[in-house]
Steps between C-alpha positions, in 0.01 A plus 500: 500500500240234584270312270209711378162396647171647402220362714131571455241451773138471385220532754137508386288763660244373754487185286197305627293818537607636161397172329160530656468864390603414150261216471214697648500866380242598772779447757748747340595792727326333792662359821508134422586254776576143387418261787233373726188712537481714814213303648733192502793443736749506219796710379605740218700340228571820305378862467486751222690829547166670560445273801860527624451865542271407798765273656374169367773238454551133434428257789293764682159357632229585249292650776785745580528583132136581475525722806786690349344512150117477528466560120738211420371248241585150624585240237566133547843408368530317173844340542477306168440826308791667671738207422385494139565872477838456654596237245400733223698795637814285553466370136504860378828556690674213325473703174767727635760222536721473807439302820188530697460421876134493590471550878123507523188520275548868451869562542816412306857594454651519150869498421527708187874553515552339153300789340740772600864587455481777766244594760339798330188616692320621195553177307409265792193709571399471146496120532308525823246719319464235233422234760240721676331588170490136391332393821263788486401432139481119521367452853343845577682508832767737640841397626772683692851439384825584687846474343833482673841325492377238746186352651506727801507819298242366250251415769543836677455677166174320420369575847603866464298532176176325593232497364547482125860610553825482305812596703872435459788524756844528348826382657624863515201628694408191712673607818356850501161371395484251786611752777158655584303177476383328831720203597197284460527550123791250509425135417509314831422794732157447652315636794712343778831585333381853416413552867844383612667733248284794602584457869863532393418820305523336162174603329607543138727316256724791519536454871615138426741625233669735749488268800843398633375304805471126548199417285513138594398578854165636356424254221724200554635301206298718262734797563744453201215449255316806639808715454532397133129548445513847651770587237275353225719195452334168441656195333201271513442312171157437350360160574337304219436152639129577555493254792180529712611520863279455807510492876261308709422363852235266630375320805335165543287504817505225762112508478289625219374845594294793398565684820613868438705488812721235333479612141570875549827456696615239245428725209672795671814293575513395135468858383782603724713212373445597136566864566831414670607283199405779256696744710813280495483461126403863443184407316129587495207292372227574247290197591380348828377140507296305750502122529259297704459124551193349645435181702447307180833618366331712242743792437414841359722795409375858432691816433475882462743718307565872565655762280743638752724227654447423874760398753380557846339245721204718555431542125546131433272403790232750392491355143503139633196578721327660197551183305365272774189715532445552133526131422334376825782251542438439870154345457613195687800387712843530343769238511757738353544874446763639279602852374728585210612786284607499138576751224809606698658830379744755622309729745394851399686707754350333802697198590619497862845366582538211743613629834 
């Protein structure tokens, strides 16, 4: 028998928008969209569940969000407020003991194995309820908590219960529970991989569990990991180093320029480079940062954070353009243009595999 593991995954519900609704009672129950106003060429950072019902999502152009949800209330993001709130929530979690791996401002894994002699669903759910109640009473926000014997199961459990959910997947039921779920519910299976699996007739996790063909031909070196994940097996440890990771690219031009015919291709190339790096590392980013340097060597950096991690070149490029327009950074010729992403986290079911 293996070592007992009891992993909790906490995911705050529509975090940025929920903070805004809490701090401004007039916004409660309304479709709140955190991001640039629709009359500006910006993007959505986050959306309340009321807005998500209309198809609004992070990194979507604000104009598109307004078209989908005309009654949406657009709010400028207050990143300092969200970070302060995040620190307060994580401080509450330390009261329960155990190790905490914070993967973003609104998401964390907790290893609570030391609290239990056996994995009893009623008992572990009781602890999850305590966590939810504490966050609700102290911070007036709701959280979804998933519990399982590993990070994969805990994450799937929290997604299954959202919003304001509490769900547990036991070792005994994990294989049967996973069977009807789409293959994209597995960590590491994004749009590209899901399409490749679907073409081979592998639409659900159950299809993967039963598949006896050569999976490597479909997903490359990810095949052995995918087989284990499909059976609910995941030996990833929690990471506690708290190291801030980033990926960046930049170009110094031969001649200072403000010509869109030069800047646009350069920015698109950088976005593609960053997306490729994220794909290889199986990561997504919460923050996109622009760096510009002028003829006099004055250097500025500006950034935007989104609630749902981004990973595609198109999303990274769209946010970068939004920053440039919002901050009016190309008001004179540039010597250098750079693009970076930080706040790197495991992707939420959308990371494509390198082909």
